[in-house]
C-alpha positions as CSV (number, residue, x, y, z in Angstrom):
1,M,0.0,0.0,0.0
2,N,1.3,3.4,-0.9
3,T,1.5,5.3,2.4
4,D,2.2,8.6,0.6
5,R,-1.4,8.6,-0.6
6,F,-2.7,9.3,3.0
7,N,0.1,11.6,4.0
8,A,-1.1,14.5,6.1
9,Y,1.1,16.9,4.2
10,R,-0.3,15.8,0.8
11,N,-4.0,15.6,1.7
12,M,-5.7,19.0,1.5
13,W,-8.8,20.8,2.7
14,V,-10.4,23.3,0.5
15,M,-12.2,26.0,2.4
16,V,-14.8,28.4,0.8
17,L,-15.8,31.4,2.9
18,F,-18.5,33.8,1.6
19,D,-20.6,36.8,2.4
20,L,-23.4,37.1,-0.1
21,P,-26.2,39.7,-0.3
22,T,-29.7,38.4,0.6
23,E,-31.8,41.5,0.5
24,T,-33.8,40.7,-2.6
25,K,-35.5,37.5,-3.8
26,K,-33.0,37.3,-6.7
27,E,-30.0,37.6,-4.3
28,R,-31.4,35.0,-1.9
29,K,-31.8,32.6,-4.8
30,A,-28.3,33.2,-6.0
31,A,-26.9,32.6,-2.5
32,S,-29.0,29.5,-2.1
33,D,-27.9,28.2,-5.5
34,F,-24.2,28.8,-4.7
35,R,-24.6,26.8,-1.4
36,K,-26.4,24.0,-3.2
37,K,-23.6,23.8,-5.8
38,L,-21.0,23.6,-3.1
39,I,-22.9,20.7,-1.5
40,D,-23.3,19.0,-4.9
41,N,-19.5,19.3,-5.3
42,G,-18.9,17.4,-2.0
43,F,-18.5,20.4,0.4
44,M,-20.0,20.3,3.9
45,M,-20.9,23.2,6.1
46,F,-18.3,23.9,8.7
47,Q,-20.0,27.1,10.0
48,F,-22.5,29.5,8.4
49,S,-20.9,30.7,5.2
50,I,-17.9,28.5,5.6
51,Y,-17.8,25.2,3.6
52,I,-15.0,22.6,3.5
53,R,-14.0,19.7,1.4
54,F,-11.4,17.0,2.0
55,C,-9.2,16.3,-1.1
56,Q,-6.6,13.5,-1.6
57,S,-4.0,15.8,-3.2
58,S,-3.3,19.4,-4.2
59,E,-4.2,18.5,-7.8
60,N,-7.6,17.3,-6.6
61,A,-8.0,20.5,-4.5
62,E,-7.3,22.6,-7.5
63,V,-10.0,20.8,-9.5
64,H,-12.6,21.6,-6.8
65,T,-11.3,25.2,-6.5
66,K,-11.8,25.7,-10.2
67,R,-15.4,24.3,-9.9
68,V,-16.1,26.9,-7.2
69,R,-14.7,29.7,-9.3
70,N,-16.9,28.6,-12.2
71,N,-20.0,28.9,-10.0
72,L,-19.3,32.3,-8.3
73,P,-22.4,34.5,-7.8
74,D,-22.5,37.9,-9.5
75,K,-22.5,39.7,-6.2
76,G,-20.9,39.2,-2.8
77,K,-17.5,38.2,-1.5
78,V,-16.0,34.7,-1.8
79,G,-12.7,33.5,-0.5
80,I,-11.2,30.1,-1.5
81,F,-8.1,28.6,0.0
82,A,-6.5,25.2,0.6
83,I,-4.5,24.0,3.6
84,T,-2.8,20.7,4.3
85,D,-4.5,18.0,6.5
86,K,-1.7,18.6,9.0
87,Q,-2.5,22.3,9.2
88,F,-6.3,21.6,9.5
89,G,-5.6,19.1,12.3
90,K,-3.9,21.9,14.3
91,M,-7.1,23.9,14.4
92,E,-8.7,24.5,17.8
93,I,-12.5,24.5,17.9
94,F,-14.5,26.0,20.7
95,Y,-18.2,26.0,21.6
96,G,-18.4,28.9,23.9
97,T,-15.5,28.5,26.2
98,K,-15.5,24.7,26.0
99,K,-12.9,23.2,23.7
100,E,-14.3,20.6,21.3
101,T,-12.3,17.6,20.2
102,T,-12.0,17.2,16.4
103,N,-12.5,13.9,14.6
104,P,-10.2,12.9,11.8
105,P,-11.8,12.9,8.3
106,S,-13.4,9.7,7.1
107,Q,-11.5,8.1,4.3
108,Q,-13.2,8.5,0.9
109,L,-13.5,5.7,-1.6
110,E,-12.1,6.6,-5.0
111,L,-13.3,4.8,-8.1
112,F,-11.2,4.9,-11.2
């Protein structure tokens, strides 16, 4: 088995952060459509307006980054970045003042 495949420095997390206008019906629909496309592309909500996706490599992360770029709404602010699994694992998460333990990502099955 190739252990490099699951290396914490090779595996990536793509994070999409956004602040989209929702004042009009058209803006609300655009924001909703953007979130739905993220979910359809395998992203999960981390916090409101922050979605994340685990990727097996930087090349795979770039594929998903391009997909997000291709679905950007006309208005609003969107940030996209990728970090290694090792960096993501160093994140501290709190609910109020209580520190929450983080679970490692589940391994995804890849079909070729």
